[in-house]
Each structure stands twice: as C-alpha cells, then as structure tokens.
Backbone as JSON Lines, residues from 0, in Angstrom:
{"i":0,"aa":"M","n":[-5.06,34.53,70.77],"ca":[-5.98,35.34,70.76],"c":[-5.25,36.32,71.74]}
{"i":1,"aa":"G","n":[-5.22,36.09,72.59],"ca":[-4.23,37.2,73.81],"c":[-3.08,37.51,73.08]}
{"i":2,"aa":"K","n":[-2.68,37.11,72.54],"ca":[-0.8,37.7,72.07],"c":[-0.96,38.77,70.84]}
{"i":3,"aa":"V","n":[-2.16,38.19,69.78],"ca":[-2.55,39.14,68.84],"c":[-3.26,40.19,69.0]}
{"i":4,"aa":"R","n":[-3.85,40.35,70.23],"ca":[-4.81,41.2,70.71],"c":[-3.35,42.42,71.85]}
{"i":5,"aa":"N","n":[-2.01,41.51,72.38],"ca":[-1.42,42.07,72.77],"c":[-0.12,42.75,71.65]}
{"i":6,"aa":"L","n":[0.12,41.82,70.8],"ca":[0.68,42.64,69.55],"c":[-0.05,44.33,69.19]}
{"i":7,"aa":"R","n":[-1.45,43.77,68.9],"ca":[-1.8,45.19,68.09],"c":[-2.39,46.45,69.26]}
{"i":8,"aa":"L","n":[-1.75,46.24,70.71],"ca":[-1.75,46.95,71.4],"c":[-0.57,47.71,71.61]}
{"i":9,"aa":"I","n":[0.27,46.86,71.2],"ca":[1.88,47.54,71.28],"c":[2.01,48.47,70.1]}
{"i":10,"aa":"V","n":[1.73,47.57,68.76],"ca":[1.74,48.45,67.23],"c":[0.79,50.14,67.8]}
{"i":11,"aa":"A","n":[-0.47,50.0,68.07],"ca":[-0.86,50.87,68.45],"c":[-0.33,51.75,69.35]}
{"i":12,"aa":"G","n":[0.27,51.76,70.53],"ca":[1.11,52.46,71.43],"c":[2.07,53.33,70.48]}
{"i":13,"aa":"A","n":[2.79,52.38,69.89],"ca":[4.09,52.93,69.21],"c":[3.6,53.92,67.86]}
{"i":14,"aa":"A","n":[2.72,53.48,67.39],"ca":[1.94,54.44,66.22],"c":[1.89,55.29,67.0]}
{"i":15,"aa":"L","n":[1.17,55.78,67.59],"ca":[0.87,57.06,68.48],"c":[1.99,57.75,69.39]}
{"i":16,"aa":"L","n":[2.67,57.07,69.86],"ca":[4.3,57.55,70.5],"c":[4.59,58.54,69.33]}
{"i":17,"aa":"S","n":[5.11,57.68,68.45],"ca":[5.85,58.04,67.21],"c":[4.78,59.45,66.77]}
{"i":18,"aa":"S","n":[3.69,59.56,66.44],"ca":[3.06,60.66,65.69],"c":[3.03,61.63,66.73]}
{"i":19,"aa":"A","n":[3.13,61.35,68.02],"ca":[2.95,62.81,69.15],"c":[4.59,63.18,69.39]}
{"i":20,"aa":"T","n":[5.44,62.3,68.69],"ca":[6.86,62.91,68.74],"c":[7.34,63.55,67.91]}
{"i":21,"aa":"A","n":[6.44,63.29,66.03],"ca":[7.06,63.99,65.23],"c":[5.94,65.51,65.43]}
{"i":22,"aa":"A","n":[4.91,65.45,66.08],"ca":[4.26,67.03,66.21],"c":[4.65,68.17,66.93]}
{"i":23,"aa":"T","n":[5.71,67.41,67.9],"ca":[6.09,68.14,69.17],"c":[7.56,68.56,68.58]}
{"i":24,"aa":"A","n":[7.93,68.39,67.6],"ca":[9.29,68.45,67.49],"c":[8.88,69.84,66.99]}
{"i":25,"aa":"R","n":[10.23,71.0,67.23],"ca":[10.29,71.81,67.05],"c":[11.29,71.58,65.2]}
{"i":26,"aa":"P","n":[11.26,72.63,64.22],"ca":[12.3,72.83,63.35],"c":[13.6,72.88,63.94]}
{"i":27,"aa":"P","n":[14.52,72.64,62.85],"ca":[16.23,72.48,63.29],"c":[16.75,73.81,63.28]}
{"i":28,"aa":"E","n":[17.32,74.38,63.67],"ca":[18.36,75.62,64.22],"c":[19.48,75.3,63.12]}
{"i":29,"aa":"T","n":[19.62,76.47,62.58],"ca":[20.59,76.81,62.02],"c":[22.04,76.44,62.43]}
{"i":30,"aa":"L","n":[22.85,76.13,62.13],"ca":[24.5,75.95,62.74],"c":[25.54,77.51,61.95]}
{"i":31,"aa":"V","n":[26.04,78.27,63.06],"ca":[26.21,79.15,62.33],"c":[28.29,78.54,62.89]}
{"i":32,"aa":"L","n":[28.91,78.72,62.0],"ca":[30.41,78.33,62.65],"c":[30.96,79.31,61.95]}
{"i":33,"aa":"I","n":[32.12,79.78,63.02],"ca":[32.65,80.97,62.84],"c":[34.31,80.93,62.74]}
{"i":34,"aa":"P","n":[35.26,80.56,61.75],"ca":[36.53,80.17,61.62],"c":[37.28,80.92,62.74]}
{"i":35,"aa":"S","n":[38.21,80.48,63.12],"ca":[39.13,81.53,64.49],"c":[40.47,81.09,63.98]}
{"i":36,"aa":"S","n":[41.25,81.77,64.36],"ca":[42.79,81.49,63.83],"c":[43.41,81.57,65.62]}
{"i":37,"aa":"G","n":[43.02,80.72,66.45],"ca":[43.66,80.68,67.39],"c":[43.58,81.75,67.97]}
{"i":38,"aa":"A","n":[42.54,82.59,68.08],"ca":[42.32,83.39,68.57],"c":[41.67,83.24,70.37]}
{"i":39,"aa":"N","n":[42.01,84.01,71.81],"ca":[41.81,83.59,72.61],"c":[39.65,83.73,72.55]}
{"i":40,"aa":"L","n":[39.0,82.71,72.46],"ca":[38.06,82.69,73.33],"c":[37.9,82.74,74.09]}
{"i":41,"aa":"A","n":[36.94,83.98,74.38],"ca":[36.08,84.14,75.96],"c":[34.97,84.39,75.66]}
{"i":42,"aa":"F","n":[34.28,84.87,76.84],"ca":[32.61,85.23,76.62],"c":[32.71,86.62,76.93]}
{"i":43,"aa":"V","n":[31.53,87.49,76.09],"ca":[31.9,88.56,75.72],"c":[30.25,88.91,76.35]}
{"i":44,"aa":"P","n":[30.15,89.74,77.59],"ca":[28.36,89.65,77.53],"c":[28.06,90.86,76.87]}
{"i":45,"aa":"P","n":[26.86,90.67,76.42],"ca":[26.36,91.77,76.0],"c":[26.31,93.3,76.25]}
{"i":46,"aa":"A","n":[26.34,94.71,75.93],"ca":[26.76,95.4,75.8],"c":[25.77,95.72,76.85]}
{"i":47,"aa":"D","n":[24.38,95.89,77.18],"ca":[23.95,95.92,78.0],"c":[23.19,94.9,79.4]}
{"i":48,"aa":"A","n":[24.53,94.15,79.44],"ca":[24.28,93.7,81.02],"c":[24.96,94.54,81.99]}
{"i":49,"aa":"Q","n":[24.28,94.42,82.8],"ca":[24.62,95.08,84.21],"c":[25.95,94.37,85.39]}
{"i":50,"aa":"S","n":[26.66,94.76,85.9],"ca":[27.65,94.1,85.94],"c":[27.37,93.27,87.38]}
{"i":51,"aa":"N","n":[28.45,92.53,87.55],"ca":[27.63,91.19,88.46],"c":[28.6,90.45,89.03]}
{"i":52,"aa":"P","n":[28.52,90.77,90.87],"ca":[29.69,90.27,91.07],"c":[30.0,88.98,91.48]}
{"i":53,"aa":"A","n":[28.9,88.61,91.05],"ca":[29.44,86.66,90.68],"c":[30.1,86.02,89.25]}
{"i":54,"aa":"D","n":[29.86,87.12,88.8],"ca":[30.76,86.73,87.14],"c":[32.04,87.6,87.53]}
{"i":55,"aa":"E","n":[32.51,88.41,87.79],"ca":[33.64,88.79,88.14],"c":[34.17,87.94,89.07]}
{"i":56,"aa":"A","n":[33.85,87.89,90.08],"ca":[34.65,86.41,91.14],"c":[34.84,85.2,89.88]}
{"i":57,"aa":"I","n":[33.92,84.73,89.11],"ca":[34.36,83.63,88.12],"c":[35.33,84.33,87.33]}
{"i":58,"aa":"E","n":[35.5,85.31,86.7],"ca":[36.26,85.89,85.95],"c":[37.74,85.62,86.67]}
{"i":59,"aa":"A","n":[37.89,86.44,87.78],"ca":[38.62,86.56,88.43],"c":[39.5,84.67,88.54]}
{"i":60,"aa":"F","n":[38.78,84.41,89.35],"ca":[39.19,82.63,89.47],"c":[39.47,81.97,88.2]}
{"i":61,"aa":"R","n":[38.85,82.06,86.84],"ca":[39.46,81.68,85.5],"c":[40.68,82.26,85.64]}
{"i":62,"aa":"R","n":[41.04,83.67,85.37],"ca":[42.42,84.32,85.04],"c":[43.5,83.39,86.38]}
{"i":63,"aa":"A","n":[42.78,83.49,87.51],"ca":[43.94,82.75,88.82],"c":[44.25,81.26,87.98]}
{"i":64,"aa":"I","n":[43.78,80.58,87.05],"ca":[43.54,79.13,87.19],"c":[44.17,78.94,86.15]}
{"i":65,"aa":"S","n":[43.97,79.93,85.24],"ca":[45.03,80.14,83.59],"c":[46.43,80.13,83.77]}
{"i":66,"aa":"Q","n":[46.58,81.28,84.86],"ca":[47.99,82.15,85.0],"c":[48.81,80.76,86.03]}
{"i":67,"aa":"A","n":[47.89,79.92,86.98],"ca":[49.41,79.35,87.42],"c":[49.05,77.97,86.97]}
{"i":68,"aa":"A","n":[47.9,77.39,85.64],"ca":[48.43,76.14,84.93],"c":[49.4,77.18,84.04]}
{"i":69,"aa":"L","n":[49.74,78.12,83.46],"ca":[50.61,78.78,82.58],"c":[52.5,78.86,83.79]}
{"i":70,"aa":"L","n":[52.05,78.85,84.88],"ca":[53.25,78.75,85.46],"c":[53.51,77.51,85.85]}
{"i":71,"aa":"Q","n":[52.97,76.53,85.73],"ca":[53.09,75.09,86.18],"c":[54.25,74.46,84.84]}
{"i":72,"aa":"R","n":[53.46,75.28,83.32],"ca":[53.98,74.34,82.31],"c":[55.49,75.44,82.06]}
{"i":73,"aa":"E","n":[55.95,76.31,82.72],"ca":[56.5,77.06,82.28],"c":[57.91,76.15,83.22]}
{"i":74,"aa":"Q","n":[57.36,75.8,84.43],"ca":[58.18,75.09,85.78],"c":[58.65,73.72,84.83]}
{"i":75,"aa":"I","n":[57.68,73.28,84.25],"ca":[57.94,71.93,83.8],"c":[58.91,71.67,82.62]}
{"i":76,"aa":"Q","n":[58.76,73.12,81.91],"ca":[59.38,73.27,81.23],"c":[61.38,73.67,81.29]}
{"i":77,"aa":"A","n":[60.84,74.16,82.42],"ca":[62.39,74.87,82.8],"c":[63.0,73.31,83.47]}
{"i":78,"aa":"T","n":[62.74,72.71,84.15],"ca":[63.08,71.53,84.74],"c":[63.21,70.64,83.58]}
{"i":79,"aa":"C","n":[62.55,70.28,82.84],"ca":[62.94,69.48,81.67],"c":[63.87,70.2,80.88]}
{"i":80,"aa":"R","n":[64.46,71.23,80.83],"ca":[65.25,72.0,80.37],"c":[66.92,71.89,80.85]}
{"i":81,"aa":"T","n":[66.73,71.86,82.1],"ca":[68.12,71.5,83.17],"c":[67.93,69.79,83.72]}
{"i":82,"aa":"A","n":[67.05,69.31,83.87],"ca":[67.19,67.99,83.83],"c":[67.57,66.74,83.39]}
{"i":83,"aa":"Q","n":[68.39,65.89,82.94],"ca":[68.78,65.09,82.13],"c":[68.22,64.07,83.06]}
{"i":84,"aa":"P","n":[67.87,62.73,81.56],"ca":[67.13,61.43,81.86],"c":[68.0,60.32,82.21]}
{"i":85,"aa":"Q","n":[69.38,60.77,81.82],"ca":[70.09,59.66,82.57],"c":[70.18,59.38,84.43]}
{"i":86,"aa":"G","n":[71.09,58.71,84.89],"ca":[71.1,58.7,86.3],"c":[69.45,58.75,87.4]}
{"i":87,"aa":"G","n":[69.79,58.93,88.35],"ca":[68.63,58.47,89.3],"c":[68.37,57.27,89.35]}
{"i":88,"aa":"T","n":[67.11,57.07,90.44],"ca":[66.42,56.06,90.48],"c":[65.23,55.68,89.22]}
{"i":89,"aa":"R","n":[64.86,54.61,88.98],"ca":[63.88,54.12,88.29],"c":[62.5,55.29,88.3]}
{"i":90,"aa":"E","n":[62.0,55.19,89.09],"ca":[61.34,56.06,89.36],"c":[61.4,57.71,89.06]}
{"i":91,"aa":"Q","n":[62.26,57.8,89.21],"ca":[62.58,59.54,88.33],"c":[63.11,59.43,87.18]}
{"i":92,"aa":"R","n":[63.62,58.49,86.75],"ca":[63.73,58.26,85.08],"c":[62.07,58.21,84.58]}
{"i":93,"aa":"F","n":[61.12,57.59,84.98],"ca":[60.07,57.33,84.4],"c":[58.99,58.95,84.78]}
{"i":94,"aa":"A","n":[59.84,59.18,86.08],"ca":[58.45,60.7,86.08],"c":[59.84,61.68,84.85]}
{"i":95,"aa":"W","n":[60.55,61.44,84.45],"ca":[61.35,62.61,83.98],"c":[60.54,62.17,82.49]}
{"i":96,"aa":"A","n":[60.31,61.37,81.93],"ca":[60.06,60.65,80.47],"c":[59.01,61.34,80.8]}
{"i":97,"aa":"A","n":[57.98,61.03,81.33],"ca":[56.35,61.45,81.84],"c":[56.06,63.2,81.32]}
{"i":98,"aa":"N","n":[57.36,63.59,81.74],"ca":[56.91,64.92,81.71],"c":[57.75,65.57,80.62]}
{"i":99,"aa":"C","n":[58.98,65.15,80.47],"ca":[59.53,65.89,79.35],"c":[59.74,65.61,77.78]}
{"i":100,"aa":"Q","n":[59.5,64.38,78.14],"ca":[59.65,63.75,76.93],"c":[59.1,63.82,75.5]}
{"i":101,"aa":"Y","n":[57.94,64.26,75.61],"ca":[57.15,65.0,74.32],"c":[57.62,66.37,74.14]}
{"i":102,"aa":"A","n":[57.82,67.19,75.45],"ca":[57.89,68.16,75.55],"c":[59.41,69.42,74.51]}
{"i":103,"aa":"R","n":[60.75,67.87,74.51],"ca":[61.27,68.26,74.1],"c":[61.48,68.32,72.77]}
{"i":104,"aa":"R","n":[60.58,67.78,71.71],"ca":[60.32,67.1,70.33],"c":[60.14,68.28,69.74]}
C-alpha cells in the first residue's frame, strides 16, 4: 500500500511539474542567419550609444591582442621559411615540425 501511494505521489508531482513548465515556456524566437563572405565581424554599437571609456579600452586591448597574434604568425612563417627540418637535436626537429609542417603545404 505504501509503495502504491509513493508511486501515485511521484506521478502526480511529475504531472504538475511538466504542466507548470509548459505553461511558463515562451514561444521560440526566430533565428536570423546572415551569410558572410569572410568579412571582419566586429561589434557595431548602436548609433545612439554614448562613448564609454571601458568599451574603448576593451576595443584597444582587442586590437593589441590581434596585432600581437598576427605578428607571432608572421614570425613563425618567417622562421619556417628560413629554417630547415634537417639537423639539430630531436627536440629542435620536433619543434620545427609542430610549427612548420602544416604551414608549408
């Protein structure tokens, strides 16, 4: 008798929870996809937005990180063009392969 009562309480509780969830769910929003052709996707603030020093600092930091990453890629490419995989220690050959093996293709 106790097991049947517990089962009834579990079923009743699950029914209440599922009906409450269905009642509070919002309708799905439409998904808008815009095809891009490799364009530089950057945040464009609304026209009425005020200049915020924090946003400007974040944008300057993003630019600095992007420039540093580009410089690092260019340095690796230059090293790969000048360095040869032959010779050197095993660790040096492994480092060359890790950095340059796929860049040469």
